[in-house]
N, C-alpha and C positions, 0 to 999 in steps of 0.2 A: 286505498291511494293516498299519500303524503299532500297536507296542505300546499306543500312547493310545488308537486307535481300536478296538483289540481289548476294551480294558479298559472304556470307554464301552457297547459292543454287549451284554457280557457282564452289566454292572451293571443296563443297561436290561431286559432279559429277565429276569434273576434277582428286581429288584424286581416287574414284572410277576406274577411267579410268589409270593409272596409280599405279596401288596398285601392278601389277606384275611387277612393276621395283625393289621391294623391296625383295629381295630372303630368304626366308625361309629354314629351317633346314629340313623340311619335304615333298621335293620335290621327295623323291627318288621314291616314285611311277609313277611319271612322267616319268623317266628314262626307256627308253625301254632295253632287256637284249635281242639281236636274235644272232641264228647263221647265218655265210655268206649264206648262201643258203637264210633263209628266210628272211635275209635284203635285198639282191637286187631282191629277186620275190614281195618286199612291198612299193617299189618306185614307184610313182604316178609320172605322166610329169606336169611338174610346180612346182610339193611339193619340198620344202627344208626341208633336215637334215642334220644333224652334226653327223659325227661317227665315234666313237676310236674304232680300231680294236686290240685284246688282246690274246695273249694264256692265262695265268695267271696273274694277279694283284701282279707285285714287290712290294715292301717296296717303294721305291725311287718314284712310279707312284702313290700310295695313295691317295697323294694332289691333285694331278690335278684331277685326278677321283671324290674329293670329290667337287673342283668347277665344272666340267661338270655335276655333279649330280646335283650341287644349282643353275645352270644355264638352268638349261630345263623348269623351270617354267615361265620363261622371256622369255625367247624367243618365249616358246611355243604360246604368242600372238601376234608374227609377224608370227604365221605360219612356225615356225621352228623344227623340232621333233629332241629331240637328242637319242641317240641308243651308247648303247653299243655292240660288236658285240665280241661274243664270238669265238674266231677261235680252231678250232681244232687241235691236235699237227702235224699230219701229213697233215695238209694243209700248203699249200707251193706255193698258189697262190700271185697275184700282192701286196692284201694288208694283207695276213696273212705270206705269207713267208718271206719276207723281214725283215733282223733284225732291221732296221730302222724305220720299218711302226709302229712299235708300240711306237716308239716316235714323231707321229704324228697325227693328227684329220682331217676329211676330211671332204670336204661341198659337197654337191651335190644337185643338182636341177631335179628331175626324177631320169634318170639313167646318167646324167652327171656330169661328177666333176668339180667344179667351183673353187676350192681353196684346196690346202693345208695348213695347220697350223703347226708347228711345237710345241708342247707341253708348251716348255717353254717360248713361246709367249701368249698361255693362263693360265696366272697365278693367276688369280682370276675372276669370275663373272663380273665384267665391261670390261675386258678385252676380254672376250670369246663375250659377247654382242658387243661390240663396232668391233671389227674384224669381226664379222659374218654378221652383217648390213652393214659394209664396205665393204665387198666383193659383196654380195646381190646387193648393190644399186651403184656398180662400175660405171653405166652407167649414174646414175643420181646425183651423187657424183661426183663434179671434183676437182681433186687434182693438187694444182699448184706448181709451185719451186720458177718460177720467175715473177717480175713484169710486164714483158712482156705477160706473159700467162693470170694472171688477166687480163689486161688490155684487151685482145682479149676476154674474155668472156662479161668484162661490155660491150663493143660495140655488140657484137652481142645480147646481150640484151636488149639497149637503146630501149625505143618506145614499146618492149614487154613485159617487164617480171623483178619484183624485183630480189635482186642476196640476199642469207644470206650467208656472208663471217666470216669463223672461223678458229683459231690458236688455235692448241692445243702444248701444248710442245714435245709432244710422245702421240704416238698410241695405243691404249689400255689402255685410262686412264678411272676415274669418267668421266671428260668431255669430249673425245672424242666419249663414250659410248650413253651422253646425247645429244651431236649433231646428232649422228648418229638415235639414235631416233624420236629428232624432224625431221629430212631429211625425215624417214618413213612415217610419217605423214604430212609433209607439202612439198614433195617433189614436188606433182604436182601444187603446187600453187608457189612456190620460185624455183628458181636456188641456190640448195646450192653448196658452194666451201670450200676445207677444205687445210689446210697447217701447216706443223710443222715448215717451216724456218720463225726464228727471224726477221730475216733480211727482210724480205718480210713486214713482219709486220709493221718495221717502215718504209719502202719505202710507204704504205698507209697512213702515216703521223700521225700515231698511236703516242703521246706523254707522253705515258707511257712507260719508261726506263726500269721497270720489263718486263723481258719475260718469267720469269719461271710461269706464271699465265698464264692460257687461254683466249681469250676474240672474242666476238664474234660483227660482225658489221652487221647492215642492210643496204644495199645499194639500194636508191632510181632511179632504172636504169626508168622505166617504162615512164615516162615521158623526160626521159633526151636523148636528140637529137642531139646534140653537139659532137661529137665524138674527140673534142679536149678536153673535160673538160670530169672528172672522176665523176662516178652518186655521189651524195650526200650523205653521210654517217652518219648513228646516233647508239654510240654507246649502247650496253646491259652494265650499271654497276654493275649489279652482279655477283654474280658467277654463272660460266657457269651448271647450274641443269637441269633438264627437263621440271620442273615448272616455272623455270625463263625464257628458251628460249619462250616456249609456250607465258606466261604474255607476254614477250616483242614483239611477233610477232603479239598476240591479238591488243596491243596498235598499233602499227606501223601499221596496218589494219586499223585504227578509222578515222573517218574524222579528217582533220588537223584543221579545225575550226568548230564548233556548233551552229547556228543559232538558240538562244531561244526566242519566245515570248512569255512567259508565268511564273506565278511566277519562282524564280530561286529556291525558297524551294521545288520544285515541282520537279524540274531538273532531272534527274538520267542519268548519262552517263556509258561505258566502265571504265571508268577511276577511277568512283568513286567505282564501281563494284569492281574493283582490287586495292582499299586501297589507291587510288593517291589522290589530291585536284583538285578543277574544278579552273580556274581562270577565271572571267566574265571581259571583257574589256565592258565599258559601252560607249554607242554610240548614238547616234539620224542619222535623215533622212539626214540631210544639210550634214554631214560629214561621211556619209557609206561608200564612198569609200575608203578613208584614213584610216576612224577604221579598217575596213576590213585587209587592207594592216600592220596595226600594230598588229593587234590580229593573223594574218600569222607568222609576224615575231617573237614575242611571243611564237608563235604553233612550229616552228622549233626549238628556242631555250631551250623550257620544253620538247622537245621530249622525254617519255620515263618516263618523271618525272613528269608530269602534263597534262592534261588537257585545253586547252580553249575555250572561248563561247563568241559569240559576244550578247550582251545582248542591245536592243533596248527600249530605254525611251520612242519611240513613241509609243510601242505596249503594254508595262506592264507600270502601275500606280506604281510606289516604292516610300516610301513614308523614303525617304533619302536627305542627303544633297546635294544639285547641283551641289557642287562641288567634289562631290565624282566620282572617274572616274573608278576604278578596286574595284571586290568584291572576296572574297575566298571564297568557300566552301569545305569545308573538310570531309571526309569520316564517321567519328565520328558523329555516329549517336543522334543525340539531342542539338549539336553545333551549334548554328546562325551563317549565312551567318555574315561574314564580310566585310563591306564597308569601301574602305579606300581613301584617300587623296594621290597618288603617284605622283613625278616628273617625270620618265624618266622609258623606259622598264627594264634599269638595276636593278631598284626597284624590278620590278615586281620577277625577275628573283633570286635576291636575297630573295624576299620574302616565295617563294617557296624552296627555297635550305637549307633558315633559320628559321626555326619555330618560334624559338625566335626573329624571326624580327619582324614580328604581334604586339608582346606587346611592341616592343620601338616603333613601329611608331603612334599607338594609344596612347601610354604617349607623347608622342612630340607633336601629336593631341591635346591631351587634356593642355599641357602647354602651345602652342600656344593661346590655347582660351583663356585658363587664360590672357595670357600676353597682348592680343588684347583687352581682357574684362578690364582689368587696361589701358590699355594705351587708351583704349576709354572713359572710365570713368574720367580718367585725363585731357582730352581733350575736353569735354563736352562744354568746354568755347567755343571753335573754331569749334568746329562739327555740323554746324546749316544747312544739305543739303537736300534740299524740294527737288531735284530732288533723290537724292537717298531714299529718304523716301517713296518717289512716288512711284519710281520702286517696292522698297520690300513690300510696301503695295499691288501692283499690282501684285508680280512674280508669285502668283498662274492661274492668268488670261491667257491661254492661247491664242496665237496672231495668228488671221488667214493668214496665211503667205504662201498659197499655191500656190497664185496667182503671188508669187514673186519668180522669179528664182535663185536658189542658183548655185555661180559659184565657181569653182575654179582652180588652175593651169592650170589643162588639157583642162578646157571649157572656161577658159576667153573669149581668143581670138577669139576662132571660134562662140562665142554666140554676140560678138559686129559685127560682118559682117552680121549677118543671119536677124539684124531687120534697119531701115532707124537709128533708135534714140532708143539705149540704156541708159537706166537711171542704173547709179550701185550708191549703198551705199556702202563704205566699214566704216566697224566698227566690233568693238569685242564686243565678245558675250554673256563677265561678267562685262562690264561696263557700268556704270547708264546710262549716256546720251545717249550711242549708243541705249541703251533700250528703253529710254525713244522715243527718235527719230524713231527708231522700228517701235515702236506704231503708230505714225503720217504714216510713210511712209506704214503702213497697208491701213490707212483710205485712202492713196494717191491711192494705187494703186484700191481701192474700186471705189473710185471718176471715174479714167481712164480707167475702165474694159470696153474692147471693140474697145478704143480708136484704132486706124490703126494705125501703123508705130510707137508704143509706146512700149518698151519691160521696165518692174520695173525687176531690178536684185537687189543680194548683195553678199558681199564677207568678210566672216569674217577673219581678219586680223591676228587673235592671232592662225587661221589656216594656212595662205596663206601671211606671212610675204613677202616672194618672190614676189608675185603679186603686194602686196601694196607699196613697195618699189620701183619696174620698174615702177609703175603709178604715184609715186612722192607726194603719199601720207604721210602727215608728222603730222597732228594730225585727232585724231578720234572723232566722224566720221565729214564722209564728204561725199558728192556726186557730183558724175560729168555726165555730160551727152555727152555719143558721138555719132556720125556720121558716121553709118558704117564704125566703128573701127578707124577712123582717127582721125579729129578736136575734142576735146573734150572742153567742158565749165566745170568749177567748181560753185556749187553753195555755196552763202557766207552770206545768207541771213538766217531769221529766221527760226525755226525747226518747225513751225504748219503747219499743214494741208491744211491751204488757201494759205500760201507762199509758200508751195513746189508744189502742182497743179499751181498754177499761173507761178512758175518757168519754168514747165515741158511743162505747154502749151505754154507759147511765145518762149521755145526754138524750137519748131516745125516749127515756120517762120521764113523767113531768115530776118538778122539783119544786114545792112538796107534791107527792101523788096523794090525790083526796080518796079515802077509803070510806065506800057507804055502810059497811057492817063490821059487827065485833069478829066473823067468820075473817073477812076478810083481813082485817085489820092480825089478826093472830097468825093467817099465814102470810102477811108480810114480816112479821116477826121473825118468823121460821124459815123466810127467803125464799117462799113459795110463788108470793105474789108480788110485783106481776112477773106472768111466766118467760119471758124475754130474758130477765137477768138470774133464774131460778140455776142456769148451771154457772154464774158467776161470780164467785166469791166475794162478797161486801159485807160492810155492816151498816146493817139496818137501824135509821132512828126513826122513831115514830112519837110527835107531838100530839098528846091529848088535852081537849079545849074544852070547855061546857059554853052556853052560851053567853054568861057572864065574865068572860076572859077573850072578848074580841080583840083588845089592843094586844094582848101577848099574841095574839092570833095572828095577827096583821103584821106583826113583828117577824113572825116565826114564817110566814109568807115569803116575805124581804131575802130575808137569810138564805131560804131556799132559792130563789133565783139567781144570789149572789154565788151559791154554791153548786148551782146544776154543773154537772159533770164529774164531778169531784167526790159529793157523796150523795147515797139514796136515803130521801126523807121524805117519811109519811104523814100525814097529817088525819085525824078521826073527832070529830066536833060533835056525831048525834048526839041524840037526846039520852044515851044509855051510857054515852063517854064517862061518866062517872065510875059504871060498873068495871069499866075496864082498867079505869087507873087503880078502883081500890085492891082489883086481882092482883097487883104490882107495887103495892103499900106507900102508893104517892096519891096526891091531889091533883087535879086540875088545875091552872097550866102546869103539864108536868113535861118531861121529855123520857118516852123507853127506849131503852139501848140496848140493841139485842147483838152477838158475838156468837163467831163461829155457830151457824144455823141455828139460834134463836134456842141454844142451849143454855144461854144464859140470860135473864135479862137482868137490866138494871135500870132503877127508877132514879130519874133526877128530877127535882122540881125546879121549875122556871119561874124567878120571879120579873119583878116589871122591869124586863130588861130589852134596849133598845135593839137593833137588826144586827147594828155591828159587835155590839155585849153577844147574841146570842151564834152569830158566825165566829167569833173567836173562842165561845165555848165547845161550839159543836166542832172545831176541827180538832179541838183540844183530844176531849172526849170520843173522836171516831177515831182514833189512834188506839195501837193494841198499848195493853198496859206496859207489858214483859216484853220489848219488841226487838227482834235481830236487825241489825244495823247495818244498812249497804249504801253502796255507791248510789240507788236510786232514793232511795226514805229518809236518807239524811237530812236535805233540805229539808223537811219537815219540820221536826225536829229544833234543828238549828234555828228556825223563825219564832221560836219563843224564847230565843236569849236565855235559857239557863243555863245552870249545872249539869254535867255528865258524870251519871255512875258508871262506866262501862266494864264489862266484864270481858278479857279478851281468852279467846279458846281457841285451843286447836283441835277444833272438829265440834262435833255436838256437846253441850254443856252435860252433866248428869242431872238424873232426875233430882236429886236433893239438893241441889244449885239451882234449879229452876222453880224447885219447891219455894226455896226461901227467899231470890231475889223479889219471886213474883209477891210472896206473902209484905216483904219489905216495899214494892211499889204500889201494893194495893193500900197498903196503912200508911203512905206516905200522906203530907198534906198538900191538898190541890197547887198543881202546878210550883211543888219546893224545886223539882230537880229531875232530869229525867232518869229513870232506872233502864238500862237496854246490855243487851250484848252481842260480841263481835266474832262471828267465823272466821279465820283467818285463812282457810283451804276455802271457803268460798269467798270470802273477799280479802286478796293477801293484799291488798294495800295498808291492811294494820298491820302488818310487820315492820313500815315506812314509817306507821304512825308510832309506834312504839319505841323506835330508835330515834324517834324526834324526842320522845318523853325521856329516855332514860340515854345512859352512855354505855350500856352495855343492854345485849336483848334480855329479858328477864325470864322468869322458868311459869310457863305457864299449864295454870290458869290462873289471870293476876288480874285482881280487882283497882282501877283505876277510876279516882276523882280528878276532873278539872272543869275550867271553869273558863273557858275560851272568852267569855265576853265581861272577864272583871279580874284583872291582875295576870291572869294565865298561869296560875300556879297548878301542877300536878301534885298530886299524892298518889301514893301508893298503900293498898291496905294490907297490912300486916302478912307476910306470908306462913309465919308460923301459925297463922291463927288459920282456925276452920270457918269456911264461907257460911255464915248463918244470921238470921236477921236480926239476934240478938246484939252479936259482934259487931255488924256492919252499924247499927243504929250507936251504938259505944261508942265506935272508930268516927262515928259525924260528931258525936258530940265534941269530943276532945280537937276535930277540926275547926268544929266554928266556937271553941274557947281557945284558939290558938296552940292549941299544945302539941301540934303535930309539925315537923318539918318536911317544906316537900322537899320533892325528891329532884323537881327542876320548874323553873321559870321560862314559860314560851316570851317570844317578842313580843313586843307591844307594836310592833311595824304593822302596816294594813297590808291585808293580803287583795295586791291591788292587782291589775295586768301591769306586765310589764310595756305596755304599749297603748296609747290611747283608743277608743272604741271608736267608732265611726258612727258618723250620723249617713244613713244609707240615703235616704230621698232628698236631703243636702246635696250631696256628691251627683244624684241624679237631677236634681233640677237644675241644679249649673254646671251640667255637663257641656251642653250646646247652648250658649248666653244670648246667641244671635236670633235662636230659633225657641220657640216654645216645642217643650215636648208634645207626646201624644198627651193627651188629654179623655180621660173615660166621662162615659154619657150614663145619665141615673136612669131611671125608668121612668119613661114615659117621654123620655128624649129620644128623636127619628134623626140618628145621626146618618149621614151619607157613606153607604160603604159599595167596595167594589171588589167583591170577591173576584180572585180569579176564573178563569174560564175552565171546564174541565178538560185537562190535555187528553188527547184519543192519541189511540194506537198504544201497543207495548213495545214498540223499539226502544231502544235502550238513549237514544238523542228525541225526547219528544219537543217537537217544532209547533209552537201556539199557531196562530191564523198572522197573517201578513200585519204587519205594525199601522196601518192604516186603515185593518176594520177592527182595532182596538178601539173602548173609549178613550178619549182624551182625558175625560176629568177621573184622573187616577188618584189624581192630589197627592202633594208634596208629604213622605212620608218624616218630614222633621230633617233630612239629613242625616240619618243617625244609623252605622251599620249594625243591625241587631243578630247577626246569622248565630254559631254557634257560640259564638265570642262573644265577651260584653261589647258592648257600646262605644266605651271608652277605653281604649289600650291600655294606656296610660293609669288609668285609676285601677283596673286588672292586675297592673304590677304593684301597684300598692296594699292590695289586699292580700298578694301571696306572701305579704311578712306583717300581715296582724295577728298577733298571737291570744288575743282576749276573743277566744271562740270556745 
């Protein structure tokens, strides 16, 4: 059934219920005329009746009698009969005999007199119905005059029931009647409280200066437990009529937030049935708790004005913009749902309260898109970001992130303590490089599935900037490994799956690893110890120290802490260390370097070096002597800022060329230049490099000398000469003497990104300047947490308990929208044009 149809059915049925509230002139037939004897003999226990005793109707009493007659039909619906008792002239009983008796009306329940009403207080149908019901409900509807009386009632209700507090300027009015009729219908569900004191209305915090108008407040006391705090109040914005009060109480009893797991076009809630809009907060499982709090915050602000639902992107396939974070469904039939990009919760509230705001937001978005397209067209010459292009191309591919734990400010520190090593990816859910790294990270999680003592997790810094700030994350993405929540190691290598996996695996082993026997040391050099790295290709570095070389040993240990995760380092300093070092023709302190599973071990003497000197030396010595250059390992060799001697080859190089180049590399002075080769078939970007070096593509193989950090001159080894160690050394001497002419000279212009880099944390912390963003809690803190209750049932629309049963203290979520889209849409639009990725 559609929302429009539901609304008509509800309205029709309720109008039938309220039809008796409309007085008619044809109600004379409901007014009984009895003698005193007939009236008192007809009274039944528990039945109420309103009686007017009269000898004869004087002209002055005629208007009152007409109102009594008109009220008969309305009172009949509440079980109250209206009777005109005709007193004989000779009757001098209590009700007929006194002269002033005819100026009063009497309310009986059975034969017990409940209340006497002066006829001038019953001046119309509204006053009659209001006063009669007020008298009948005297024990159900509390009348208060002071704030203390109201607070006592509130405190008594806390944790048990809710309260409806009404202010009417005077009794006997239409508003008073509406409140009494509502109390008659809902008195068993809520506690009704009435006042006519204007000062009490102001004491309750009502900011309306006009006290001539009636007010109604719904007080959420059922879940309030703090006697020092008043119950939360929701004012009814409409005039006090029976229909409006019924509508307001219906809304107060609806779920505060409805969880939606189906097409929102098919969703129908009580709000839509009552003609109010429904706001959807778009969410995803990674930020469910935060989005739930945001939805509850918005729901409290819009209570009585609109409904709020939490729509999960993970459960519903929505063909909408990824950055959309709010949707609005109106009760008008045939009007499609509008998906919007809003910056904060204030805009959501304004959206509901100002209907014209929807068109304005949509116009602004269209203008922003046009401006963005125009700027992108103007910047086509500088926008060439392959990362953004690749992420955009694969954006519909769902990543298998189930094996990666999502951390928030509440779970971050506790998660670090649960596993020996916790790997944390700090990223932004909208930023291109972050999404590209997340793809590699999911592949790493698949490779390491089942690895004991390693937990892979992630923190979305766009949702939790406080966590990232406290962990000193100044650039995104960043990966850190935490050991039992204490010491952390930051990854600064390439973002490929192989490199990330290697870093995580190497971080599992102590660096340096202390070895107890010569057998362990020998096994370590062969790559057999420790066992968890036996299947992992790596270069092993073993520091050998005697008892007299404690200073060098301490520097070596400090260097190991710095290089943890990047290299494998062992340390042997037992009494027989001298015997181990002599085997490799070195004396302690010494460094033994084993490549290719220990088939060749190189001994290097360690002088009195600082830890930083050892770090630089170890980084250099752990590199391959004659490496194949790839996109992944190029930064490792560029960091030495040395000239490159590169052999470009269309496939694998020959054994003779490899042998000659390896002899050259081994015999070079330490760190004089980097001898390497590049396979154009495996690394096709090399063809672009050659085109930048030479006007035409040279024949392959070709040997090139280039110094990127000093002049940028490119020299080509003579093609008529064979590639041998002697020929190359002779050619290098000519280069040194300035006897060779460069083939080309590279531009001295810095290779900078076309657009400036982002300061992500600064962006996030200034996003909402008037309010602080979420802050994280260190271990030992006990932040108040409000996890959502577990939704019950398997229906498509999961409704939480009514809002009066929800705890009030859910806390402000910072008024930021943190669903599947960025918190600030404007920031995200800037991020789309960021080229330094």
